[in-house]
Biopython code that builds the backbone (N, CA, C, O; Angstrom):
import numpy as np
from Bio.PDB.StructureBuilder import StructureBuilder

atoms = [
    (1, "UNK", "N", (-80.895, 125.620, 45.300)),
    (1, "UNK", "CA", (-80.260, 126.129, 46.889)),
    (1, "UNK", "C", (-81.362, 126.161, 47.576)),
    (1, "UNK", "O", (-82.150, 126.992, 47.125)),
    (2, "UNK", "N", (-81.936, 125.294, 48.961)),
    (2, "UNK", "CA", (-83.113, 125.480, 49.775)),
    (2, "UNK", "C", (-82.833, 127.161, 50.334)),
    (2, "UNK", "O", (-81.913, 127.946, 50.103)),
    (3, "UNK", "N", (-83.979, 127.265, 51.095)),
    (3, "UNK", "CA", (-83.758, 128.370, 52.142)),
    (3, "UNK", "C", (-82.888, 128.101, 53.120)),
    (3, "UNK", "O", (-82.131, 129.028, 53.405)),
    (4, "UNK", "N", (-82.737, 126.800, 53.899)),
    (4, "UNK", "CA", (-82.072, 126.744, 54.913)),
    (4, "UNK", "C", (-80.437, 126.669, 54.488)),
    (4, "UNK", "O", (-79.609, 127.159, 55.256)),
    (5, "UNK", "N", (-79.930, 125.901, 52.969)),
    (5, "UNK", "CA", (-79.190, 126.262, 52.581)),
    (5, "UNK", "C", (-78.543, 127.521, 52.478)),
    (5, "UNK", "O", (-77.462, 127.843, 52.970)),
    (6, "UNK", "N", (-79.263, 128.148, 51.838)),
    (6, "UNK", "CA", (-79.197, 129.934, 51.846)),
    (6, "UNK", "C", (-78.484, 130.664, 53.407)),
    (6, "UNK", "O", (-77.455, 131.278, 53.688)),
    (7, "UNK", "N", (-79.574, 130.231, 54.075)),
    (7, "UNK", "CA", (-79.406, 130.445, 55.628)),
    (7, "UNK", "C", (-78.144, 130.259, 56.079)),
    (7, "UNK", "O", (-77.601, 131.046, 56.853)),
    (8, "UNK", "N", (-77.480, 128.980, 55.524)),
    (8, "UNK", "CA", (-76.216, 128.699, 56.247)),
    (8, "UNK", "C", (-75.375, 129.204, 55.588)),
    (8, "UNK", "O", (-74.290, 129.341, 56.153)),
    (9, "UNK", "N", (-75.489, 129.676, 54.189)),
    (9, "UNK", "CA", (-74.176, 130.174, 53.636)),
    (9, "UNK", "C", (-74.389, 131.427, 53.793)),
    (9, "UNK", "O", (-73.336, 131.910, 53.378)),
    (10, "UNK", "N", (-75.240, 132.538, 54.209)),
    (10, "UNK", "CA", (-75.054, 133.842, 54.961)),
    (10, "UNK", "C", (-74.538, 133.688, 56.061)),
    (10, "UNK", "O", (-73.632, 134.477, 56.326)),
    (11, "UNK", "N", (-74.809, 132.907, 56.841)),
    (11, "UNK", "CA", (-73.985, 133.004, 57.862)),
    (11, "UNK", "C", (-72.444, 132.616, 58.052)),
    (11, "UNK", "O", (-71.610, 133.299, 58.646)),
    (12, "UNK", "N", (-72.271, 131.606, 57.543)),
    (12, "UNK", "CA", (-70.997, 131.170, 56.892)),
    (12, "UNK", "C", (-70.070, 133.047, 56.541)),
    (12, "UNK", "O", (-69.322, 133.753, 57.217)),
    (13, "UNK", "N", (-70.624, 133.153, 55.290)),
    (13, "UNK", "CA", (-70.040, 134.077, 54.755)),
    (13, "UNK", "C", (-70.071, 135.625, 55.479)),
    (13, "UNK", "O", (-69.311, 136.510, 55.084)),
    (14, "UNK", "N", (-70.813, 135.787, 56.322)),
    (14, "UNK", "CA", (-71.125, 137.275, 57.106)),
    (14, "UNK", "C", (-70.695, 136.826, 58.428)),
    (14, "UNK", "O", (-70.554, 137.809, 59.155)),
    (15, "UNK", "N", (-70.430, 135.726, 59.028)),
    (15, "UNK", "CA", (-69.636, 135.394, 60.066)),
    (15, "UNK", "C", (-70.781, 135.488, 61.519)),
    (15, "UNK", "O", (-70.518, 135.746, 62.694)),
    (16, "UNK", "N", (-72.055, 135.175, 60.877)),
    (16, "UNK", "CA", (-73.321, 135.440, 61.879)),
    (16, "UNK", "C", (-73.516, 134.309, 62.409)),
    (16, "UNK", "O", (-72.969, 133.373, 61.825)),
    (17, "UNK", "N", (-74.308, 133.986, 63.625)),
    (17, "UNK", "CA", (-75.101, 132.720, 63.968)),
    (17, "UNK", "C", (-76.094, 132.473, 63.027)),
    (17, "UNK", "O", (-76.538, 133.369, 62.309)),
    (18, "UNK", "N", (-76.371, 131.627, 62.993)),
    (18, "UNK", "CA", (-77.657, 130.724, 62.099)),
    (18, "UNK", "C", (-78.681, 131.583, 62.260)),
    (18, "UNK", "O", (-79.402, 132.060, 61.383)),
    (19, "UNK", "N", (-78.715, 131.788, 63.625)),
    (19, "UNK", "CA", (-80.427, 132.738, 63.914)),
    (19, "UNK", "C", (-80.255, 133.642, 63.706)),
    (19, "UNK", "O", (-81.354, 134.033, 63.312)),
    (20, "UNK", "N", (-79.098, 135.055, 63.612)),
    (20, "UNK", "CA", (-78.945, 136.035, 62.875)),
    (20, "UNK", "C", (-78.900, 136.191, 61.319)),
    (20, "UNK", "O", (-78.967, 137.222, 60.651)),
    (21, "UNK", "N", (-78.804, 135.244, 61.030)),
    (21, "UNK", "CA", (-78.908, 134.730, 59.442)),
    (21, "UNK", "C", (-80.225, 134.769, 58.636)),
    (21, "UNK", "O", (-80.659, 135.352, 57.643)),
    (22, "UNK", "N", (-80.642, 133.882, 59.527)),
    (22, "UNK", "CA", (-82.061, 133.381, 59.271)),
    (22, "UNK", "C", (-83.508, 134.685, 59.412)),
    (22, "UNK", "O", (-84.608, 134.743, 58.861)),
    (23, "UNK", "N", (-82.822, 135.563, 60.400)),
    (23, "UNK", "CA", (-83.523, 136.803, 60.996)),
    (23, "UNK", "C", (-83.243, 137.500, 59.763)),
    (23, "UNK", "O", (-84.315, 137.865, 59.281)),
    (24, "UNK", "N", (-82.106, 137.897, 58.931)),
    (24, "UNK", "CA", (-81.543, 138.311, 57.959)),
    (24, "UNK", "C", (-82.335, 138.175, 56.814)),
    (24, "UNK", "O", (-82.967, 139.114, 56.331)),
    (25, "UNK", "N", (-82.319, 136.637, 56.206)),
    (25, "UNK", "CA", (-83.209, 136.098, 55.022)),
    (25, "UNK", "C", (-84.334, 136.510, 55.469)),
    (25, "UNK", "O", (-84.870, 137.398, 54.806)),
    (26, "UNK", "N", (-84.936, 136.094, 56.514)),
    (26, "UNK", "CA", (-86.395, 136.137, 56.761)),
    (26, "UNK", "C", (-86.810, 137.694, 56.100)),
    (26, "UNK", "O", (-87.469, 137.783, 55.063)),
    (27, "UNK", "N", (-86.332, 138.862, 56.846)),
    (27, "UNK", "CA", (-86.654, 139.990, 57.109)),
    (27, "UNK", "C", (-86.275, 140.580, 55.433)),
    (27, "UNK", "O", (-86.928, 141.503, 54.945)),
    (28, "UNK", "N", (-85.452, 140.085, 54.884)),
    (28, "UNK", "CA", (-85.150, 140.654, 53.479)),
    (28, "UNK", "C", (-86.503, 140.217, 52.290)),
    (28, "UNK", "O", (-87.004, 140.928, 51.419)),
    (29, "UNK", "N", (-86.836, 138.703, 52.695)),
    (29, "UNK", "CA", (-87.789, 138.453, 51.580)),
    (29, "UNK", "C", (-89.174, 138.895, 52.295)),
    (29, "UNK", "O", (-90.149, 138.898, 51.543)),
    (30, "UNK", "N", (-89.431, 139.324, 53.848)),
    (30, "UNK", "CA", (-90.591, 139.888, 54.115)),
    (30, "UNK", "C", (-90.805, 141.280, 53.446)),
    (30, "UNK", "O", (-91.868, 141.556, 52.890)),
    (31, "UNK", "N", (-89.741, 142.159, 53.522)),
    (31, "UNK", "CA", (-89.679, 143.306, 53.150)),
    (31, "UNK", "C", (-89.814, 143.246, 51.668)),
    (31, "UNK", "O", (-90.624, 144.104, 51.315)),
    (32, "UNK", "N", (-89.417, 142.680, 50.826)),
    (32, "UNK", "CA", (-89.753, 142.612, 49.278)),
    (32, "UNK", "C", (-91.007, 141.835, 49.140)),
    (32, "UNK", "O", (-91.610, 141.891, 48.068)),
    (33, "UNK", "N", (-91.495, 141.060, 50.194)),
    (33, "UNK", "CA", (-93.340, 140.876, 49.891)),
    (33, "UNK", "C", (-94.100, 141.844, 50.302)),
    (33, "UNK", "O", (-95.311, 141.844, 50.079)),
    (34, "UNK", "N", (-93.648, 142.544, 50.784)),
    (34, "UNK", "CA", (-94.618, 143.602, 51.624)),
    (34, "UNK", "C", (-94.725, 144.593, 50.483)),
    (34, "UNK", "O", (-95.849, 144.913, 50.094)),
    (35, "UNK", "N", (-93.497, 145.170, 49.841)),
    (35, "UNK", "CA", (-93.141, 146.034, 48.733)),
    (35, "UNK", "C", (-94.003, 145.700, 47.547)),
    (35, "UNK", "O", (-94.653, 146.500, 46.874)),
    (36, "UNK", "N", (-93.920, 144.506, 47.403)),
    (36, "UNK", "CA", (-95.029, 143.961, 46.399)),
    (36, "UNK", "C", (-96.318, 143.770, 46.695)),
    (36, "UNK", "O", (-97.088, 143.993, 45.761)),
    (37, "UNK", "N", (-96.808, 143.415, 47.744)),
    (37, "UNK", "CA", (-98.559, 143.843, 48.243)),
    (37, "UNK", "C", (-98.697, 145.292, 47.906)),
    (37, "UNK", "O", (-99.797, 145.745, 47.589)),
    (38, "UNK", "N", (-97.614, 146.046, 47.962)),
    (38, "UNK", "CA", (-98.054, 147.518, 48.205)),
    (38, "UNK", "C", (-98.127, 148.066, 46.797)),
    (38, "UNK", "O", (-98.510, 149.170, 46.411)),
    (39, "UNK", "N", (-97.606, 146.892, 46.037)),
    (39, "UNK", "CA", (-97.757, 147.390, 44.316)),
    (39, "UNK", "C", (-96.708, 147.952, 43.972)),
    (39, "UNK", "O", (-96.812, 148.438, 42.846)),
    (40, "UNK", "N", (-95.330, 148.165, 44.640)),
    (40, "UNK", "CA", (-93.811, 148.786, 44.542)),
    (40, "UNK", "C", (-93.412, 147.917, 43.464)),
    (40, "UNK", "O", (-93.950, 146.875, 43.092)),
    (41, "UNK", "N", (-92.281, 148.560, 42.970)),
    (41, "UNK", "CA", (-91.434, 147.895, 42.254)),
    (41, "UNK", "C", (-90.046, 147.783, 43.278)),
    (41, "UNK", "O", (-89.541, 148.843, 43.647)),
    (42, "UNK", "N", (-89.428, 146.440, 43.738)),
    (42, "UNK", "CA", (-88.267, 146.399, 44.330)),
    (42, "UNK", "C", (-86.928, 146.158, 42.938)),
    (42, "UNK", "O", (-86.892, 145.455, 41.928)),
    (43, "UNK", "N", (-86.149, 146.967, 43.452)),
    (43, "UNK", "CA", (-84.903, 146.906, 42.316)),
    (43, "UNK", "C", (-83.694, 146.726, 43.174)),
    (43, "UNK", "O", (-83.644, 147.357, 44.230)),
    (44, "UNK", "N", (-82.847, 146.039, 42.880)),
    (44, "UNK", "CA", (-81.741, 145.022, 43.638)),
    (44, "UNK", "C", (-80.682, 145.739, 42.535)),
    (44, "UNK", "O", (-80.772, 145.183, 41.440)),
    (45, "UNK", "N", (-79.913, 146.602, 42.555)),
    (45, "UNK", "CA", (-79.062, 146.985, 41.586)),
    (45, "UNK", "C", (-77.848, 145.685, 41.454)),
    (45, "UNK", "O", (-77.370, 145.196, 42.477)),
    (46, "UNK", "N", (-77.531, 145.324, 40.389)),
    (46, "UNK", "CA", (-76.548, 144.200, 39.964)),
    (46, "UNK", "C", (-77.309, 142.723, 40.323)),
    (46, "UNK", "O", (-76.600, 141.727, 40.466)),
    (47, "UNK", "N", (-78.517, 142.643, 40.438)),
    (47, "UNK", "CA", (-79.258, 141.539, 40.538)),
    (47, "UNK", "C", (-80.463, 141.299, 39.655)),
    (47, "UNK", "O", (-80.643, 140.385, 38.850)),
    (48, "UNK", "N", (-81.293, 142.365, 39.993)),
    (48, "UNK", "CA", (-82.695, 142.206, 39.172)),
    (48, "UNK", "C", (-83.889, 142.871, 39.966)),
    (48, "UNK", "O", (-83.786, 143.102, 41.171)),
    (49, "UNK", "N", (-85.103, 143.190, 39.191)),
    (49, "UNK", "CA", (-86.398, 143.426, 39.672)),
    (49, "UNK", "C", (-87.482, 142.650, 39.729)),
    (49, "UNK", "O", (-87.889, 141.988, 38.774)),
    (50, "UNK", "N", (-88.104, 142.694, 41.053)),
    (50, "UNK", "CA", (-88.873, 142.314, 41.376)),
    (50, "UNK", "C", (-90.405, 143.019, 41.321)),
    (50, "UNK", "O", (-90.515, 144.073, 41.948)),
    (51, "UNK", "N", (-91.361, 142.610, 40.754)),
    (51, "UNK", "CA", (-92.308, 143.594, 40.381)),
    (51, "UNK", "C", (-93.457, 142.727, 40.547)),
    (51, "UNK", "O", (-93.329, 141.544, 40.863)),
    (52, "UNK", "N", (-94.817, 143.401, 40.298)),
    (52, "UNK", "CA", (-96.300, 142.773, 39.983)),
    (52, "UNK", "C", (-96.421, 142.551, 38.221)),
    (52, "UNK", "O", (-95.818, 143.219, 37.381)),
    (53, "UNK", "N", (-96.922, 141.957, 38.085)),
    (53, "UNK", "CA", (-97.589, 141.709, 36.310)),
    (53, "UNK", "C", (-99.148, 141.667, 36.555)),
    (53, "UNK", "O", (-99.687, 141.124, 37.520)),
    (54, "UNK", "N", (-99.645, 142.184, 35.751)),
    (54, "UNK", "CA", (-101.337, 142.060, 35.707)),
    (54, "UNK", "C", (-101.514, 141.239, 34.269)),
    (54, "UNK", "O", (-101.185, 141.602, 33.140)),
    (55, "UNK", "N", (-102.105, 140.093, 34.678)),
    (55, "UNK", "CA", (-102.705, 139.125, 33.460)),
    (55, "UNK", "C", (-104.234, 139.551, 32.825)),
    (55, "UNK", "O", (-105.094, 139.589, 33.706)),
    (56, "UNK", "N", (-104.634, 139.817, 31.708)),
    (56, "UNK", "CA", (-105.461, 140.680, 31.555)),
    (56, "UNK", "C", (-106.511, 139.321, 31.423)),
    (56, "UNK", "O", (-106.318, 138.107, 31.357)),
    (57, "UNK", "N", (-107.617, 140.122, 31.423)),
    (57, "UNK", "CA", (-109.063, 139.205, 31.633)),
    (57, "UNK", "C", (-108.973, 138.363, 30.005)),
    (57, "UNK", "O", (-108.583, 138.846, 28.943)),
    (58, "UNK", "N", (-109.447, 137.066, 30.262)),
    (58, "UNK", "CA", (-109.369, 136.556, 28.967)),
    (58, "UNK", "C", (-110.423, 135.120, 29.052)),
    (58, "UNK", "O", (-110.774, 134.490, 30.049)),
    (59, "UNK", "N", (-110.740, 134.908, 27.660)),
    (59, "UNK", "CA", (-111.617, 133.640, 27.295)),
    (59, "UNK", "C", (-110.996, 132.219, 27.606)),
    (59, "UNK", "O", (-110.072, 131.968, 26.832)),
    (60, "UNK", "N", (-111.169, 131.540, 28.232)),
    (60, "UNK", "CA", (-110.803, 130.147, 28.070)),
    (60, "UNK", "C", (-112.087, 129.053, 27.946)),
    (60, "UNK", "O", (-113.173, 129.311, 27.427)),
    (61, "UNK", "N", (-111.707, 127.830, 28.525)),
    (61, "UNK", "CA", (-112.834, 126.864, 28.311)),
    (61, "UNK", "C", (-112.353, 125.920, 29.337)),
    (61, "UNK", "O", (-111.191, 126.071, 29.717)),
    (62, "UNK", "N", (-113.052, 124.980, 29.842)),
    (62, "UNK", "CA", (-113.435, 124.417, 30.996)),
    (62, "UNK", "C", (-112.999, 122.921, 30.369)),
    (62, "UNK", "O", (-113.783, 122.459, 29.539)),
    (63, "UNK", "N", (-111.935, 122.212, 30.666)),
    (63, "UNK", "CA", (-111.032, 120.995, 29.750)),
    (63, "UNK", "C", (-111.924, 120.004, 30.298)),
    (63, "UNK", "O", (-111.456, 118.883, 30.096)),
    (64, "UNK", "N", (-113.514, 119.961, 31.186)),
    (64, "UNK", "CA", (-114.055, 118.611, 31.297)),
    (64, "UNK", "C", (-115.187, 118.891, 30.406)),
    (64, "UNK", "O", (-115.383, 118.005, 29.574)),
    (65, "UNK", "N", (-116.077, 120.018, 30.361)),
    (65, "UNK", "CA", (-117.389, 120.116, 29.607)),
    (65, "UNK", "C", (-116.578, 120.715, 28.202)),
    (65, "UNK", "O", (-116.524, 119.961, 27.231)),
    (66, "UNK", "N", (-116.168, 121.605, 28.144)),
    (66, "UNK", "CA", (-115.525, 122.240, 26.990)),
    (66, "UNK", "C", (-116.379, 123.545, 26.668)),
    (66, "UNK", "O", (-116.324, 124.284, 25.685)),
    (67, "UNK", "N", (-117.241, 123.604, 27.878)),
    (67, "UNK", "CA", (-117.573, 125.114, 27.930)),
    (67, "UNK", "C", (-117.084, 126.159, 28.013)),
    (67, "UNK", "O", (-116.528, 126.155, 29.111)),
    (68, "UNK", "N", (-116.857, 127.487, 27.344)),
    (68, "UNK", "CA", (-116.672, 128.508, 27.430)),
    (68, "UNK", "C", (-116.516, 129.283, 28.779)),
    (68, "UNK", "O", (-117.464, 129.126, 29.549)),
    (69, "UNK", "N", (-115.536, 130.060, 29.197)),
    (69, "UNK", "CA", (-115.283, 130.410, 30.514)),
    (69, "UNK", "C", (-114.678, 131.670, 30.320)),
    (69, "UNK", "O", (-114.032, 131.939, 29.307)),
    (70, "UNK", "N", (-114.971, 132.892, 31.780)),
    (70, "UNK", "CA", (-114.117, 134.009, 31.134)),
    (70, "UNK", "C", (-113.360, 133.918, 32.378)),
    (70, "UNK", "O", (-113.768, 133.550, 33.480)),
    (71, "UNK", "N", (-112.164, 134.320, 32.024)),
    (71, "UNK", "CA", (-110.816, 134.131, 33.333)),
    (71, "UNK", "C", (-110.580, 135.571, 34.115)),
    (71, "UNK", "O", (-109.725, 136.257, 33.555)),
    (72, "UNK", "N", (-110.933, 135.931, 34.828)),
    (72, "UNK", "CA", (-110.663, 136.956, 35.312)),
    (72, "UNK", "C", (-109.589, 137.775, 35.375)),
    (72, "UNK", "O", (-108.725, 136.926, 35.154)),
    (73, "UNK", "N", (-108.935, 138.882, 35.524)),
    (73, "UNK", "CA", (-107.834, 139.739, 35.407)),
    (73, "UNK", "C", (-107.182, 138.896, 36.709)),
    (73, "UNK", "O", (-107.883, 138.290, 37.520)),
    (74, "UNK", "N", (-106.017, 138.953, 36.751)),
    (74, "UNK", "CA", (-105.047, 138.513, 37.758)),
    (74, "UNK", "C", (-103.701, 139.355, 37.837)),
    (74, "UNK", "O", (-103.206, 140.028, 36.933)),
    (75, "UNK", "N", (-103.203, 139.153, 39.181)),
    (75, "UNK", "CA", (-101.997, 139.863, 39.400)),
    (75, "UNK", "C", (-101.060, 138.825, 39.905)),
    (75, "UNK", "O", (-101.415, 138.121, 40.850)),
    (76, "UNK", "N", (-99.660, 138.642, 39.244)),
    (76, "UNK", "CA", (-98.635, 138.091, 39.617)),
    (76, "UNK", "C", (-97.559, 138.281, 39.847)),
    (76, "UNK", "O", (-97.136, 138.966, 38.916)),
    (77, "UNK", "N", (-96.506, 138.033, 40.801)),
    (77, "UNK", "CA", (-95.262, 138.472, 41.093)),
    (77, "UNK", "C", (-94.342, 138.004, 39.847)),
    (77, "UNK", "O", (-94.669, 137.246, 38.933)),
    (78, "UNK", "N", (-93.056, 138.683, 40.061)),
    (78, "UNK", "CA", (-92.509, 138.577, 38.438)),
    (78, "UNK", "C", (-91.125, 139.278, 39.038)),
    (78, "UNK", "O", (-90.982, 140.053, 39.984)),
    (79, "UNK", "N", (-90.209, 138.727, 38.157)),
    (79, "UNK", "CA", (-88.582, 138.842, 38.690)),
    (79, "UNK", "C", (-88.022, 139.173, 36.884)),
    (79, "UNK", "O", (-88.100, 138.420, 35.913)),
    (80, "UNK", "N", (-87.508, 140.485, 36.976)),
    (80, "UNK", "CA", (-86.679, 140.360, 35.885)),
    (80, "UNK", "C", (-85.020, 140.332, 36.325)),
    (80, "UNK", "O", (-84.774, 140.945, 37.364)),
    (81, "UNK", "N", (-84.038, 139.781, 35.741)),
    (81, "UNK", "CA", (-82.875, 139.636, 35.873)),
    (81, "UNK", "C", (-82.015, 141.327, 35.543)),
    (81, "UNK", "O", (-82.426, 142.251, 34.841)),
    (82, "UNK", "N", (-81.111, 141.258, 36.112)),
    (82, "UNK", "CA", (-80.392, 142.792, 35.799)),
    (82, "UNK", "C", (-79.049, 142.043, 34.762)),
    (82, "UNK", "O", (-78.659, 140.887, 34.598)),
    (83, "UNK", "N", (-78.732, 143.078, 34.341)),
    (83, "UNK", "CA", (-77.647, 143.172, 33.110)),
    (83, "UNK", "C", (-76.178, 142.462, 33.750)),
    (83, "UNK", "O", (-75.377, 141.804, 33.086)),
    (84, "UNK", "N", (-76.091, 142.723, 34.922)),
    (84, "UNK", "CA", (-75.031, 142.154, 35.847)),
    (84, "UNK", "C", (-75.180, 140.657, 35.887)),
    (84, "UNK", "O", (-74.587, 139.801, 35.231)),
    (85, "UNK", "N", (-76.081, 140.544, 36.782)),
    (85, "UNK", "CA", (-76.722, 139.029, 36.359)),
    (85, "UNK", "C", (-76.710, 138.137, 35.420)),
    (85, "UNK", "O", (-76.112, 137.093, 35.683)),
    (86, "UNK", "N", (-77.323, 138.269, 34.132)),
    (86, "UNK", "CA", (-77.534, 138.026, 33.036)),
    (86, "UNK", "C", (-75.914, 137.597, 32.401)),
    (86, "UNK", "O", (-75.705, 136.564, 31.765)),
    (87, "UNK", "N", (-75.012, 138.484, 32.686)),
    (87, "UNK", "CA", (-73.803, 138.451, 31.801)),
    (87, "UNK", "C", (-72.862, 137.684, 32.400)),
    (87, "UNK", "O", (-71.810, 137.400, 31.826)),
    (88, "UNK", "N", (-73.263, 137.137, 34.044)),
    (88, "UNK", "CA", (-72.601, 136.416, 34.933)),
    (88, "UNK", "C", (-73.355, 135.115, 34.540)),
    (88, "UNK", "O", (-72.640, 134.282, 35.096)),
    (89, "UNK", "N", (-74.045, 134.629, 34.118)),
    (89, "UNK", "CA", (-74.907, 133.219, 33.790)),
    (89, "UNK", "C", (-74.279, 132.971, 32.374)),
    (89, "UNK", "O", (-74.010, 131.810, 32.064)),
    (90, "UNK", "N", (-74.100, 133.706, 31.745)),
    (90, "UNK", "CA", (-73.770, 133.422, 30.431)),
    (90, "UNK", "C", (-72.724, 132.431, 30.016)),
    (90, "UNK", "O", (-72.494, 132.240, 28.822)),
]
sb = StructureBuilder()
sb.init_structure("model")
sb.init_model(0)
sb.init_chain("A")
sb.init_seg("    ")
for serial, (resi, resn, name, xyz) in enumerate(atoms, 1):
    if name == "N":
        sb.init_residue(resn, " ", resi, " ")
    sb.init_atom(name, np.array(xyz, "f"), 0.0, 1.0, " ", f" {name:<3s}", serial, name[0])
structure = sb.get_structure()
Protein backbone atom coordinates (compact mmCIF):
# COMPACT_ATOMS: atom_id res chain seq x y z
CA UNK A 1 0.00 0.00 0.00
CA UNK A 2 1.35 3.40 -0.94
CA UNK A 3 0.90 6.62 1.00
CA UNK A 4 -1.73 7.83 -1.51
CA UNK A 5 -3.68 4.58 -1.15
CA UNK A 6 -3.52 4.96 2.63
CA UNK A 7 -4.88 8.52 2.36
CA UNK A 8 -7.75 7.35 0.14
CA UNK A 9 -8.67 4.56 2.57
CA UNK A 10 -8.52 6.90 5.57
CA UNK A 11 -10.77 9.37 3.72
CA UNK A 12 -13.35 6.68 2.92
CA UNK A 13 -13.25 4.98 6.34
CA UNK A 14 -13.59 8.20 8.34
CA UNK A 15 -15.81 10.19 5.93
CA UNK A 16 -13.19 12.89 5.49
CA UNK A 17 -12.21 14.79 2.40
CA UNK A 18 -9.02 13.66 0.72
CA UNK A 19 -7.33 16.88 1.82
CA UNK A 20 -8.31 16.38 5.47
CA UNK A 21 -7.21 12.74 5.33
CA UNK A 22 -3.86 13.77 3.78
CA UNK A 23 -3.37 16.32 6.57
CA UNK A 24 -4.18 13.68 9.21
CA UNK A 25 -1.80 11.09 7.75
CA UNK A 26 0.98 13.65 7.23
CA UNK A 27 0.54 14.97 10.78
CA UNK A 28 0.70 11.47 12.22
CA UNK A 29 3.90 10.61 10.35
CA UNK A 30 5.47 13.98 11.23
CA UNK A 31 4.69 13.53 14.93
CA UNK A 32 6.26 10.07 14.91
CA UNK A 33 9.31 11.40 13.05
CA UNK A 34 9.72 14.37 15.42
CA UNK A 35 9.52 12.11 18.49
CA UNK A 36 12.18 9.78 17.04
CA UNK A 37 14.45 12.74 16.25
CA UNK A 38 14.17 13.77 19.92
CA UNK A 39 15.19 10.22 20.90
CA UNK A 40 11.77 9.26 22.23
CA UNK A 41 10.01 5.93 21.76
CA UNK A 42 6.52 5.99 20.17
CA UNK A 43 4.18 3.26 21.41
CA UNK A 44 0.90 2.67 19.54
CA UNK A 45 -1.13 0.21 21.62
CA UNK A 46 -2.30 -2.78 19.60
CA UNK A 47 0.03 -1.92 16.72
CA UNK A 48 3.66 -1.60 17.73
CA UNK A 49 6.56 0.54 18.85
CA UNK A 50 8.73 2.91 16.83
CA UNK A 51 12.19 3.42 18.34
CA UNK A 52 15.77 4.43 17.59
CA UNK A 53 18.32 1.63 17.46
CA UNK A 54 22.06 2.19 17.75
CA UNK A 55 24.53 0.23 15.69
CA UNK A 56 27.90 -0.09 17.37
CA UNK A 57 31.10 1.02 15.64
CA UNK A 58 32.76 -1.87 13.90
CA UNK A 59 35.55 -2.85 11.56
CA UNK A 60 34.74 -3.45 7.92
CA UNK A 61 36.58 -3.57 4.64
CA UNK A 62 36.54 -1.58 1.45
CA UNK A 63 35.22 -3.98 -1.21
CA UNK A 64 37.28 -2.31 -3.96
CA UNK A 65 40.66 -2.34 -2.24
CA UNK A 66 40.19 -4.89 0.53
CA UNK A 67 41.62 -2.37 3.02
CA UNK A 68 40.29 -2.47 6.59
CA UNK A 69 38.16 0.52 7.57
CA UNK A 70 36.43 1.67 10.74
CA UNK A 71 32.65 2.00 10.36
CA UNK A 72 31.34 4.62 12.84
CA UNK A 73 28.44 4.20 15.26
CA UNK A 74 25.07 4.91 13.67
CA UNK A 75 21.48 5.44 14.80
CA UNK A 76 18.66 3.95 12.74
CA UNK A 77 14.88 3.98 13.11
CA UNK A 78 13.25 0.69 14.01
CA UNK A 79 9.82 -0.82 14.49
CA UNK A 80 8.72 -3.67 16.73
CA UNK A 81 5.28 -5.12 16.05
CA UNK A 82 2.96 -5.46 19.04
CA UNK A 83 1.41 -8.74 20.22
CA UNK A 84 -1.99 -7.90 18.73
CA UNK A 85 -0.55 -7.18 15.28
CA UNK A 86 1.60 -10.33 15.38
CA UNK A 87 -1.43 -12.47 16.25
CA UNK A 88 -3.51 -10.97 13.42
CA UNK A 89 -0.81 -11.63 10.84
CA UNK A 90 -0.35 -15.32 11.72
